[in-house]
DSSP file (Angstrom, degrees, kcal/mol; ACC not computed):
  #  RESIDUE AA STRUCTURE BP1 BP2  ACC     N-H-->O    O-->H-N    N-H-->O    O-->H-N    TCO  KAPPA ALPHA  PHI   PSI    X-CA   Y-CA   Z-CA
    1    1 A M              0   0    0      0, 0.0     2,-0.0     0, 0.0     0, 0.0   0.000 360.0 360.0 360.0 130.6   16.3   28.7   -0.7
    2    2 A N     >  -     0   0    0      1,-0.1     4,-2.0     4,-0.0     3,-0.3  -0.329 360.0-108.6 -79.3 170.9   18.2   26.6   -3.3
    3    3 A R  H  > S+     0   0    0      1,-0.2     4,-1.8     2,-0.2     5,-0.2   0.825 116.0  55.1 -68.9 -35.3   16.4   24.4   -5.8
    4    4 A K  H  > S+     0   0    0      2,-0.2     4,-1.9     1,-0.2    -1,-0.2   0.881 108.1  49.6 -69.1 -32.8   17.3   21.1   -4.1
    5    5 A R  H  > S+     0   0    0     -3,-0.3     4,-2.9     2,-0.2    -2,-0.2   0.918 108.5  52.1 -66.5 -45.6   15.9   22.3   -0.8
    6    6 A V  H  X S+     0   0    0     -4,-2.0     4,-1.8     1,-0.2    -2,-0.2   0.870 111.8  48.7 -65.4 -33.6   12.6   23.4   -2.3
    7    7 A L  H  X S+     0   0    0     -4,-1.8     4,-2.2     2,-0.2    -1,-0.2   0.898 109.0  50.8 -71.9 -38.3   12.2   20.0   -4.0
    8    8 A L  H  X S+     0   0    0     -4,-1.9     4,-2.2     2,-0.2    -2,-0.2   0.935 110.5  49.0 -67.4 -43.4   13.0   18.1   -0.9
    9    9 A N  H  X S+     0   0    0     -4,-2.9     4,-2.4     1,-0.2    -1,-0.2   0.901 111.8  49.5 -50.9 -41.9   10.3   20.2    1.0
   10   10 A A  H  X S+     0   0    0     -4,-1.8     4,-2.3     1,-0.2    -2,-0.2   0.849 107.5  54.7 -73.2 -32.6    7.9   19.5   -1.7
   11   11 A V  H  X S+     0   0    0     -4,-2.2     4,-2.5     2,-0.2    -1,-0.2   0.955 112.7  43.5 -57.2 -55.6    8.8   15.7   -1.6
   12   12 A W  H  X S+     0   0    0     -4,-2.2     4,-2.0     1,-0.2    -2,-0.2   0.835 112.8  52.9 -61.6 -37.2    8.0   15.7    2.3
   13   13 A L  H  X S+     0   0    0     -4,-2.4     4,-2.6     2,-0.2     5,-0.2   0.926 109.7  46.6 -70.6 -45.6    4.9   17.8    1.8
   14   14 A V  H  X S+     0   0    0     -4,-2.3     4,-2.5     1,-0.2    -2,-0.2   0.930 112.4  52.5 -69.7 -38.8    3.5   15.4   -0.9
   15   15 A L  H  X S+     0   0    0     -4,-2.5     4,-2.0     1,-0.2    -1,-0.2   0.888 108.8  49.0 -51.1 -43.7    4.3   12.4    1.4
   16   16 A A  H  X S+     0   0    0     -4,-2.0     4,-2.0     2,-0.2    -2,-0.2   0.921 114.3  44.0 -64.9 -47.5    2.5   13.8    4.3
   17   17 A L  H  X S+     0   0    0     -4,-2.6     4,-3.4     2,-0.2    -1,-0.2   0.881 112.0  54.2 -66.8 -37.0   -0.6   14.6    2.2
   18   18 A A  H  X S+     0   0    0     -4,-2.5     4,-2.3    -5,-0.2    -1,-0.2   0.901 109.8  47.4 -71.8 -34.4   -0.5   11.1    0.5
   19   19 A L  H  X S+     0   0    0     -4,-2.0     4,-2.6     2,-0.2     5,-0.2   0.931 111.8  49.4 -69.6 -41.5   -0.4    9.5    3.9
   20   20 A I  H  X S+     0   0    0     -4,-2.0     4,-2.9     1,-0.2     5,-0.3   0.971 113.2  48.1 -55.0 -53.1   -3.3   11.6    5.1
   21   21 A V  H  X S+     0   0    0     -4,-3.4     4,-2.2     1,-0.2    -2,-0.2   0.903 112.8  47.8 -55.8 -42.3   -5.3   10.7    1.9
   22   22 A R  H  X S+     0   0    0     -4,-2.3     4,-3.7     2,-0.2     5,-0.2   0.918 113.3  47.4 -65.9 -46.2   -4.5    7.0    2.4
   23   23 A I  H  X S+     0   0    0     -4,-2.6     4,-1.9     1,-0.2    -1,-0.2   0.918 114.3  46.2 -61.7 -41.1   -5.5    7.0    6.0
   24   24 A W  H  X S+     0   0    0     -4,-2.9     4,-3.4    -5,-0.2    -1,-0.2   0.910 113.3  50.1 -71.2 -35.4   -8.7    8.9    5.3
   25   25 A A  H  X S+     0   0    0     -4,-2.2     4,-2.3    -5,-0.3    -2,-0.2   0.961 106.5  54.7 -61.1 -52.4   -9.5    6.6    2.4
   26   26 A A  H  < S+     0   0    0     -4,-3.7    -1,-0.2     1,-0.2    -2,-0.2   0.892 114.6  41.8 -51.4 -39.1   -8.9    3.5    4.5
   27   27 A W  H >< S+     0   0    0     -4,-1.9     3,-1.2    -5,-0.2    -1,-0.2   0.893 114.0  50.8 -72.2 -40.4  -11.5    4.9    7.0
   28   28 A A  H 3< S+     0   0    0     -4,-3.4     3,-0.3     1,-0.3    -2,-0.2   0.762 116.5  39.2 -74.6 -17.7  -13.9    6.0    4.4
   29   29 A Y  T >< S+     0   0    0     -4,-2.3     3,-1.6    -5,-0.2    -1,-0.3   0.003  76.8 116.7-111.0  24.2  -14.0    2.7    2.5
   30   30 A R  T <  S+     0   0    0     -3,-1.2    -1,-0.2     1,-0.3    -2,-0.1   0.792  77.3  51.8 -71.0 -25.4  -13.9    0.5    5.7
   31   31 A A  T 3  S+     0   0    0     -3,-0.3    -1,-0.3    -4,-0.2    -2,-0.1   0.228  77.0 139.4 -94.4  12.5  -17.4   -0.9    4.7
   32   32 A D    <   -     0   0    0     -3,-1.6    -3,-0.0     1,-0.1    -4,-0.0  -0.305  38.9-159.9 -59.7 130.9  -16.4   -1.9    1.0
   33   33 A L        +     0   0    0      4,-0.1     2,-0.2    -2,-0.0    -1,-0.1  -0.056  34.1 145.4-111.2  40.2  -18.0   -5.3    0.1
   34   34 A H     >  -     0   0    0      1,-0.1     4,-1.3     4,-0.0     3,-0.3  -0.519  54.3-128.7 -70.2 141.2  -15.7   -6.3   -2.9
   35   35 A H  H  > S+     0   0    0      1,-0.2     4,-2.2     2,-0.2     5,-0.2   0.847 107.3  57.3 -63.3 -37.5  -15.3  -10.1   -2.8
   36   36 A D  H  > S+     0   0    0      1,-0.2     4,-2.4     2,-0.2    -1,-0.2   0.889 106.7  51.6 -58.1 -42.2  -11.3   -9.9   -3.1
   37   37 A R  H  > S+     0   0    0     -3,-0.3     4,-2.1     1,-0.2    -1,-0.2   0.860 108.3  51.7 -63.5 -37.8  -11.5   -7.7    0.2
   38   38 A G  H  X S+     0   0    0     -4,-1.3     4,-3.2     2,-0.2    -2,-0.2   0.931 109.2  49.4 -64.7 -47.1  -13.7  -10.5    1.8
   39   39 A R  H  X S+     0   0    0     -4,-2.2     4,-2.5     1,-0.2     5,-0.2   0.937 113.5  45.6 -58.3 -51.7  -11.1  -13.2    0.8
   40   40 A A  H  X S+     0   0    0     -4,-2.4     4,-1.8    94,-0.3    -1,-0.2   0.843 111.9  51.6 -70.5 -27.8   -8.3  -11.2    2.3
   41   41 A A  H  X S+     0   0    0     -4,-2.1     4,-2.8     2,-0.2     5,-0.2   0.898 111.9  46.6 -66.0 -48.5  -10.4  -10.4    5.5
   42   42 A L  H  X S+     0   0    0     -4,-3.2     4,-3.1     1,-0.2     5,-0.3   0.978 113.9  49.0 -65.8 -46.7  -11.2  -14.2    6.0
   43   43 A M  H  X S+     0   0    0     -4,-2.5     4,-2.2     1,-0.2    -1,-0.2   0.903 113.5  46.8 -60.4 -43.3   -7.4  -15.2    5.4
   44   44 A A  H  X S+     0   0    0     -4,-1.8     4,-2.9    -5,-0.2    -1,-0.2   0.921 112.5  48.3 -66.7 -40.7   -6.3  -12.5    7.9
   45   45 A M  H  X S+     0   0    0     -4,-2.8     4,-2.7     1,-0.2     6,-0.2   0.943 112.1  48.9 -64.3 -41.5   -8.8  -13.5   10.5
   46   46 A H  H  X>S+     0   0    0     -4,-3.1     5,-2.5    -5,-0.2     6,-0.9   0.909 114.6  46.7 -61.2 -38.8   -7.8  -17.3   10.2
   47   47 A M  H ><5S+     0   0    0     -4,-2.2     3,-1.2    -5,-0.3    -2,-0.2   0.959 111.4  50.6 -64.4 -50.6   -4.0  -16.3   10.4
   48   48 A A  H 3<5S+     0   0    0     -4,-2.9    -2,-0.2     1,-0.3    -1,-0.2   0.855 113.5  45.5 -66.5 -37.3   -4.7  -14.1   13.4
   49   49 A E  H 3<5S-     0   0    0     -4,-2.7    -1,-0.3    -5,-0.2    -2,-0.2   0.638 111.8-119.2 -78.7 -12.9   -6.6  -16.9   15.2
   50   50 A G  T <<5S+     0   0    0     -3,-1.2    -3,-0.2    -4,-0.8    -2,-0.1   0.659  79.3 121.0  84.2  23.8   -4.0  -19.4   14.3
   51   51 A V  S   <S-     0   0    0     -5,-2.5     2,-0.3     1,-0.3    -4,-0.2   0.888  77.8  -1.8 -79.0 -43.1   -6.6  -21.6   12.3
   52   52 A D        -     0   0    0     -6,-0.9     2,-0.4    -9,-0.2    -1,-0.3  -0.994  49.3-175.8-152.9 145.5   -4.9  -21.6    9.0
   53   53 A Y        +     0   0    0     -2,-0.3     2,-0.3    -3,-0.1    -9,-0.0  -0.921  19.4 177.9-139.0 117.7   -1.8  -20.2    7.2
   54   54 A T        -     0   0    0     -2,-0.4    11,-0.1     2,-0.1     4,-0.1  -0.815  33.8-135.0-116.8 153.2   -1.6  -20.9    3.5
   55   55 A A  S    S+     0   0    0     -2,-0.3    10,-0.6     9,-0.1     2,-0.3   0.722  91.1  48.7 -78.0 -18.5    1.0  -19.8    1.0
   56   56 A F  E    S-A   64   0A   0      8,-0.2     8,-0.2     9,-0.1    -2,-0.1  -0.820  95.0 -98.2-123.6 153.5   -1.5  -18.9   -1.5
   57   57 A A  E >   -A   60   0A   0      6,-2.4     3,-1.7     3,-0.8     2,-0.2  -0.441  54.9 -88.9 -72.5 147.5   -4.7  -16.8   -1.4
   58   58 A Y  T 3  S+     0   0    0      1,-0.3    -1,-0.1   -19,-0.2   -15,-0.1  -0.410 111.8   0.9 -51.8 118.9   -8.0  -18.9   -1.0
   59   59 A G  T 3  S+     0   0    0     -2,-0.2    -1,-0.3    -3,-0.1    -2,-0.1   0.501 120.4  81.8  81.3   4.0   -9.3  -19.7   -4.4
   60   60 A A  E X   -A   57   0A   0     -3,-1.7     3,-1.9     3,-0.1    -3,-0.8  -0.712  52.0-176.1-141.5  87.3   -6.4  -18.0   -6.3
   61   61 A P  E 3  S+     0   0A   0      0, 0.0    -1,-0.1     0, 0.0    -3,-0.1   0.431  81.8  61.6 -67.7   5.4   -3.2  -20.2   -6.5
   62   62 A H  E 3  S+     0   0A   0      2,-0.1     2,-0.4    -5,-0.1    -6,-0.0   0.447  89.7  78.0-109.1  -5.1   -1.3  -17.4   -8.1
   63   63 A L  E <  S-     0   0A   0     -3,-1.9    -6,-2.4    -6,-0.2    -3,-0.1  -0.858  72.6-137.0-107.6 142.2   -1.5  -14.9   -5.3
   64   64 A G  E     -A   56   0A   0     -2,-0.4    -8,-0.2    72,-0.2    -7,-0.1  -0.204   9.0-132.2 -86.9-176.7    0.6  -15.0   -2.3
   65   65 A S  S  > S+     0   0    0    -10,-0.6     4,-1.6     2,-0.1    -9,-0.1   0.065  71.8 108.2-126.1  20.9   -0.6  -14.4    1.4
   66   66 A L  H  > S+     0   0    0      2,-0.2     4,-1.7     1,-0.2     5,-0.1   0.885  80.0  52.3 -66.7 -39.1    2.0  -12.0    2.7
   67   67 A E  H  > S+     0   0    0      2,-0.2     4,-2.2     1,-0.2     3,-0.2   0.936 111.0  44.1 -67.3 -46.4   -0.5   -9.0    2.7
   68   68 A P  H  > S+     0   0    0      0, 0.0     4,-1.6     0, 0.0    -1,-0.2   0.807 110.9  57.5 -69.5 -22.4   -3.2  -10.8    4.7
   69   69 A A  H  X S+     0   0    0     -4,-1.6     4,-1.0     2,-0.2    -2,-0.2   0.842 105.8  48.8 -64.4 -35.7   -0.4  -12.1    7.0
   70   70 A L  H  X S+     0   0    0     -4,-1.7     4,-1.3    -3,-0.2    -1,-0.2   0.851 112.5  48.6 -65.9 -42.1    0.5   -8.4    7.7
   71   71 A A  H  X S+     0   0    0     -4,-2.2     4,-2.0     1,-0.2    -2,-0.2   0.808 106.2  56.5 -74.8 -25.5   -3.2   -7.6    8.4
   72   72 A A  H  X S+     0   0    0     -4,-1.6     4,-2.5     2,-0.2    -1,-0.2   0.871 103.6  54.3 -71.4 -30.1   -3.5  -10.7   10.7
   73   73 A L  H  X S+     0   0    0     -4,-1.0     4,-0.9     2,-0.2    -2,-0.2   0.845 111.1  46.3 -65.8 -41.5   -0.5   -9.0   12.6
   74   74 A V  H  X S+     0   0    0     -4,-1.3     4,-3.5     2,-0.2     5,-0.3   0.893 110.6  53.6 -68.6 -36.8   -2.8   -5.7   12.9
   75   75 A I  H  X S+     0   0    0     -4,-2.0     4,-2.2     1,-0.2    -2,-0.2   0.929 108.7  46.5 -69.3 -44.2   -5.6   -7.8   13.9
   76   76 A R  H  < S+     0   0    0     -4,-2.5    -1,-0.2     2,-0.2    -2,-0.2   0.746 118.0  44.0 -67.7 -17.7   -3.7   -9.4   16.7
   77   77 A L  H  < S+     0   0    0     -4,-0.9    -2,-0.2    -5,-0.2    -1,-0.2   0.918 133.6  13.6 -86.0 -48.9   -2.4   -6.1   17.9
   78   78 A F  H  < S-     0   0    0     -4,-3.5    -3,-0.2     1,-0.3    -2,-0.2   0.335 106.3-106.7-115.9   3.9   -5.5   -4.0   17.7
   79   79 A G     <  -     0   0    0     -4,-2.2     2,-0.5    -5,-0.3    -1,-0.3  -0.136  56.4 -51.9  84.8 167.6   -8.5   -6.5   17.3
   80   80 A Y        +     0   0    0     -3,-0.1     2,-0.3    -4,-0.1     3,-0.1  -0.658  68.4 149.6 -85.7 127.1  -10.5   -7.0   14.0
   81   81 A H     >  -     0   0    0     -2,-0.5     4,-1.5     1,-0.1     3,-0.2  -0.973  50.5-129.8-148.1 142.2  -11.8   -3.9   12.4
   82   82 A E  H  > S+     0   0    0     -2,-0.3     4,-2.1     1,-0.2     5,-0.2   0.835 111.2  61.4 -61.6 -32.4  -12.3   -3.2    8.6
   83   83 A F  H  > S+     0   0    0      1,-0.2     4,-2.9     2,-0.2    -1,-0.2   0.902 103.3  48.5 -67.2 -40.8  -10.3    0.0    9.1
   84   84 A G  H  > S+     0   0    0      2,-0.2     4,-2.2     1,-0.2    -1,-0.2   0.881 109.6  51.6 -63.5 -41.2   -7.3   -2.0   10.2
   85   85 A L  H  X S+     0   0    0     -4,-1.5     4,-1.2     1,-0.2    -2,-0.2   0.945 115.1  41.6 -65.8 -47.8   -7.5   -4.4    7.2
   86   86 A N  H  X S+     0   0    0     -4,-2.1     4,-2.9     1,-0.2     3,-0.4   0.927 110.4  57.6 -64.4 -44.3   -7.7   -1.4    4.8
   87   87 A L  H  X S+     0   0    0     -4,-2.9     4,-3.5     1,-0.2     5,-0.4   0.932 100.7  59.3 -55.6 -48.0   -4.9    0.5    6.7
   88   88 A T  H  X S+     0   0    0     -4,-2.2     4,-1.3     1,-0.2    -1,-0.2   0.908 110.8  40.1 -47.2 -49.4   -2.6   -2.4    6.2
   89   89 A T  H  X S+     0   0    0     -4,-1.2     4,-2.9    -3,-0.4     5,-0.2   0.909 114.2  53.4 -57.8 -52.1   -2.9   -2.1    2.4
   90   90 A A  H  X S+     0   0    0     -4,-2.9     4,-2.0    42,-0.5    -2,-0.2   0.891 110.4  46.1 -65.3 -37.6   -2.8    1.7    2.5
   91   91 A L  H  X S+     0   0    0     -4,-3.5     4,-2.3     2,-0.2    -1,-0.2   0.785 110.5  53.4 -72.8 -25.8    0.4    1.8    4.5
   92   92 A L  H  X S+     0   0    0     -4,-1.3     4,-0.9    -5,-0.4    -2,-0.2   0.906 113.3  43.5 -70.7 -45.1    2.0   -0.9    2.2
   93   93 A A  H  X S+     0   0    0     -4,-2.9     4,-0.8    38,-0.4     3,-0.4   0.869 112.5  53.5 -69.8 -33.2    1.1    1.3   -0.8
   94   94 A F  H >< S+     0   0    0     -4,-2.0     3,-2.2    -5,-0.2    -2,-0.2   0.979 103.5  56.0 -61.5 -54.8    2.3    4.4    1.0
   95   95 A L  H 3X S+     0   0    0     -4,-2.3     4,-1.0     1,-0.3    -1,-0.2   0.740 100.3  62.1 -48.0 -29.5    5.7    2.8    1.7
   96   96 A A  H 3X S+     0   0    0     -4,-0.9     4,-2.8    -3,-0.4    -1,-0.3   0.788  90.0  69.7 -71.7 -27.6    6.0    2.3   -2.1
   97   97 A L  H <X S+     0   0    0     -3,-2.2     4,-2.6    -4,-0.8    -1,-0.2   0.894  97.2  45.4 -63.9 -41.0    6.0    6.0   -2.8
   98   98 A P  H  > S+     0   0    0      0, 0.0     4,-2.9     0, 0.0    -1,-0.2   0.899 115.7  51.5 -67.9 -36.2    9.4    6.9   -1.3
   99   99 A V  H  X S+     0   0    0     -4,-1.0     4,-2.3     2,-0.2    -2,-0.2   0.909 110.6  46.3 -60.7 -44.0   10.8    3.8   -3.2
  100  100 A I  H  X S+     0   0    0     -4,-2.8     4,-2.8     2,-0.2     5,-0.3   0.941 113.7  50.0 -65.1 -48.0    9.3    4.9   -6.5
  101  101 A Y  H  X S+     0   0    0     -4,-2.6     4,-3.0    -5,-0.3    -2,-0.2   0.950 111.8  47.0 -54.3 -49.7   10.6    8.5   -5.9
  102  102 A A  H  X S+     0   0    0     -4,-2.9     4,-2.3     2,-0.2    -1,-0.2   0.942 114.5  46.4 -54.3 -50.6   14.1    7.2   -5.1
  103  103 A W  H  X S+     0   0    0     -4,-2.3     4,-1.5     1,-0.2    -2,-0.2   0.947 116.5  45.2 -57.4 -47.3   14.2    4.9   -8.2
  104  104 A T  H  X>S+     0   0    0     -4,-2.8     4,-3.8     1,-0.3     5,-0.7   0.887 111.4  51.9 -68.4 -40.3   12.8    7.6  -10.5
  105  105 A R  H  X5S+     0   0    0     -4,-3.0     4,-0.8    -5,-0.3    -1,-0.3   0.870 110.6  48.8 -67.1 -31.7   15.2   10.2   -9.1
  106  106 A E  H  <5S+     0   0    0     -4,-2.3    -1,-0.2    -5,-0.2    -2,-0.2   0.803 124.7  30.5 -71.8 -28.6   18.2    7.9   -9.7
  107  107 A T  H  <5S+     0   0    0     -4,-1.5    -2,-0.2    -5,-0.2    -3,-0.2   0.734 136.3  18.6-110.1 -19.0   17.0    7.2  -13.2
  108  108 A G  H  <5S-     0   0    0     -4,-3.8     4,-0.4    -5,-0.2    -3,-0.2   0.426 104.5-108.1-125.6  -4.3   15.3   10.3  -14.4
  109  109 A G     X< -     0   0    0     -4,-0.8     4,-2.3    -5,-0.7     5,-0.2  -0.041  44.0 -62.6  92.5 168.8   16.4   13.1  -12.0
  110  110 A R  H  > S+     0   0    0      1,-0.2     4,-2.4     2,-0.2     5,-0.2   0.861 127.0  50.2 -59.6 -42.5   14.7   15.0   -9.2
  111  111 A T  H  > S+     0   0    0      1,-0.2     4,-2.4     2,-0.2    -1,-0.2   0.942 111.1  47.7 -69.2 -41.9   11.9   16.7  -11.2
  112  112 A A  H  > S+     0   0    0     -4,-0.4     4,-2.1     2,-0.2    -1,-0.2   0.853 110.4  55.0 -57.5 -37.0   10.8   13.5  -12.8
  113  113 A A  H  X S+     0   0    0     -4,-2.3     4,-2.6     2,-0.2    -2,-0.2   0.939 109.6  45.2 -63.5 -48.1   10.8   11.9   -9.4
  114  114 A L  H  X S+     0   0    0     -4,-2.4     4,-2.1     1,-0.2    -2,-0.2   0.850 110.1  54.2 -68.2 -35.2    8.6   14.5   -8.0
  115  115 A A  H  X S+     0   0    0     -4,-2.4     4,-2.2     2,-0.2    -1,-0.2   0.889 112.3  45.4 -66.0 -35.3    6.2   14.4  -11.0
  116  116 A A  H  X S+     0   0    0     -4,-2.1     4,-2.2     1,-0.2    -2,-0.2   0.883 111.9  50.1 -69.7 -34.1    5.9   10.6  -10.4
  117  117 A L  H  X S+     0   0    0     -4,-2.6     4,-1.8     2,-0.2    -2,-0.2   0.902 112.0  48.0 -66.5 -40.1    5.4   10.9   -6.8
  118  118 A L  H  X S+     0   0    0     -4,-2.1     4,-1.7     2,-0.2    -2,-0.2   0.892 112.6  49.7 -65.4 -45.7    2.7   13.6   -7.3
  119  119 A Y  H  X S+     0   0    0     -4,-2.2     4,-1.0     1,-0.2    -2,-0.2   0.925 117.6  39.4 -63.0 -41.9    1.0   11.3  -10.1
  120  120 A L  H  < S+     0   0    0     -4,-2.2    -1,-0.2     1,-0.2    -2,-0.2   0.785 115.0  53.8 -84.3 -24.2    1.0    8.1   -7.7
  121  121 A A  H  < S+     0   0    0     -4,-1.8    -1,-0.2    -5,-0.2    -2,-0.2   0.767 134.1   4.5 -75.4 -29.7    0.1   10.1   -4.6
  122  122 A F  H  < S+     0   0    0     -4,-1.7    -2,-0.2    -5,-0.1    -3,-0.1   0.172 105.6 115.5-141.5  13.5   -3.0   11.8   -5.9
  123  123 A G     <  -     0   0    0     -4,-1.0    -3,-0.1    -5,-0.2     5,-0.1   0.543  66.5  -5.7 -72.6-140.7   -3.4   10.3   -9.3
  124  124 A P    >>  -     0   0    0      0, 0.0     4,-2.0     0, 0.0     3,-0.9  -0.167  58.0-129.5 -57.8 141.0   -6.1    8.0  -10.8
  125  125 A W  H 3> S+     0   0    0      1,-0.3     4,-3.5     2,-0.2     5,-0.2   0.880 106.6  59.2 -63.8 -37.2   -8.9    6.8   -8.6
  126  126 A L  H 3> S+     0   0    0      1,-0.2     4,-1.5     2,-0.2    -1,-0.3   0.801 106.6  47.9 -63.2 -29.2   -8.4    3.2   -9.7
  127  127 A F  H <> S+     0   0    0     -3,-0.9     4,-0.7     2,-0.2    -1,-0.2   0.856 111.7  49.6 -75.3 -36.7   -4.8    3.2   -8.5
  128  128 A L  H >< S+     0   0    0     -4,-2.0     3,-0.6     2,-0.2     4,-0.5   0.913 108.6  53.7 -64.7 -39.6   -5.8    4.7   -5.2
  129  129 A A  H >X S+     0   0    0     -4,-3.5     4,-2.2     1,-0.3     3,-1.5   0.952 110.9  44.9 -60.4 -44.9   -8.5    2.1   -4.8
  130  130 A F  H 3< S+     0   0    0     -4,-1.5     9,-0.3     1,-0.3     5,-0.3   0.618 110.1  58.8 -70.6 -14.1   -6.0   -0.7   -5.3
  131  131 A S  T << S+     0   0    0     -4,-0.7   -38,-0.4    -3,-0.6    -1,-0.3   0.411 115.9  29.4 -92.1  -2.8   -3.8    1.2   -3.0
  132  132 A I  T <4 S+     0   0    0     -3,-1.5   -42,-0.5    -4,-0.5   -43,-0.3   0.639 109.3  63.4-120.6 -34.1   -6.3    1.1    0.0
  133  133 A L  S  < S-     0   0    0     -4,-2.2     2,-0.8    -5,-0.2     6,-0.2  -0.799  83.4-121.0-106.5 132.7   -8.4   -1.9   -0.4
  134  134 A P        +     0   0    0      0, 0.0   -94,-0.3     0, 0.0   -93,-0.1  -0.612  47.9 154.8 -74.4 110.8   -6.8   -5.5   -0.1
  135  135 A R  S    S-     0   0    0     -2,-0.8   -98,-0.1    -5,-0.3   -99,-0.1  -0.026  76.8 -41.6-128.8  24.4   -7.7   -6.9   -3.4
  136  136 A G  S    S-     0   0    0   -100,-0.1   -72,-0.2   -99,-0.0   -79,-0.1   0.613  96.2 -66.7 121.9  22.3   -4.9   -9.5   -3.9
  137  137 A G  S  > S+     0   0    0    -74,-0.1     4,-2.9    -7,-0.1     5,-0.2   0.680  82.9 138.9  89.2  17.5   -1.7   -8.1   -2.8
  138  138 A Y  H  > S+     0   0    0      2,-0.2     4,-2.5     1,-0.2     5,-0.2   0.886  74.8  50.5 -72.6 -32.0   -1.3   -5.4   -5.5
  139  139 A A  H  > S+     0   0    0     -9,-0.3     4,-2.1     2,-0.2    -1,-0.2   0.913 111.3  49.0 -64.3 -41.2    0.1   -2.8   -2.9
  140  140 A L  H  > S+     0   0    0      2,-0.2     4,-2.8     1,-0.2     5,-0.3   0.903 112.5  47.0 -62.2 -46.9    2.5   -5.3   -1.7
  141  141 A M  H  X>S+     0   0    0     -4,-2.9     4,-2.7     2,-0.2     5,-0.5   0.928 109.2  54.6 -62.4 -44.1    3.7   -6.1   -5.2
  142  142 A L  H  X5S+     0   0    0     -4,-2.5     4,-2.1    -5,-0.2     5,-0.3   0.956 112.9  42.5 -55.6 -50.9    4.0   -2.6   -6.0
  143  143 A L  H  X5S+     0   0    0     -4,-2.1     4,-1.6     2,-0.2    -2,-0.2   0.925 120.5  40.4 -59.4 -49.9    6.3   -2.0   -3.0
  144  144 A L  H  X5S+     0   0    0     -4,-2.8     4,-2.9     2,-0.2     5,-0.2   0.956 115.9  47.5 -77.0 -46.4    8.5   -5.2   -3.5
  145  145 A F  H  X5S+     0   0    0     -4,-2.7     4,-2.7    -5,-0.3     5,-0.3   0.969 114.4  48.5 -62.0 -47.8    8.8   -5.1   -7.4
  146  146 A T  H  X<S+     0   0    0     -4,-2.1     4,-2.5    -5,-0.5    -1,-0.2   0.924 111.4  48.1 -55.3 -40.5    9.8   -1.4   -7.3
  147  147 A A  H  X S+     0   0    0     -4,-1.6     4,-2.3    -5,-0.3    -1,-0.2   0.923 112.9  49.2 -71.8 -37.3   12.2   -1.9   -4.7
  148  148 A L  H  X S+     0   0    0     -4,-2.9     4,-0.8     2,-0.2    -2,-0.2   0.904 111.3  48.9 -63.6 -41.0   13.7   -4.9   -6.6
  149  149 A L  H  < S+     0   0    0     -4,-2.7     3,-0.3    -5,-0.2    -1,-0.2   0.891 111.0  52.8 -64.5 -42.2   13.8   -2.9   -9.8
  150  150 A W  H  < S+     0   0    0     -4,-2.5    -2,-0.2    -5,-0.3    -1,-0.2   0.946 113.7  40.3 -61.3 -49.3   15.6    0.0   -7.8
  151  151 A V  H  <        0   0    0     -4,-2.3    -1,-0.2     1,-0.2    -2,-0.2   0.540 360.0 360.0 -86.2  -5.5   18.3   -2.2   -6.4
  152  152 A A     <        0   0    0     -4,-0.8    -1,-0.2    -3,-0.3    -2,-0.1   0.523 360.0 360.0 -76.4 360.0   18.9   -4.2   -9.7
């Protein structure tokens, strides 16, 4: 097996394990009581019910409401459940991983890209926490800003 094939298999394995970790963590932390999560849940419920749609997060005029809007879609499809709220954020953060890999591969090579992917897939707990729990759109910002940097 050549080196490119081994690295590609490693990338797929890391992505699969990262997805499993994020789904498990979204389930395990479904009862988290952080106030930012409560704000995102309330916004998502209001959007899902058609009560309110605001361009900015409640009480935070510097944060957007796209992540709660995506959570509202999940609520409309599957009903309200804390796991669905977390899963929306977890999937957004997961989608950032291939973008980060691609950008790093383009700028630093395959080995650097795999190292970045490993670090962000299983790295520091604080990063994982902000990749699972809706606390202000951090997962969405990671995805969108990294994609913008990659295409720039």
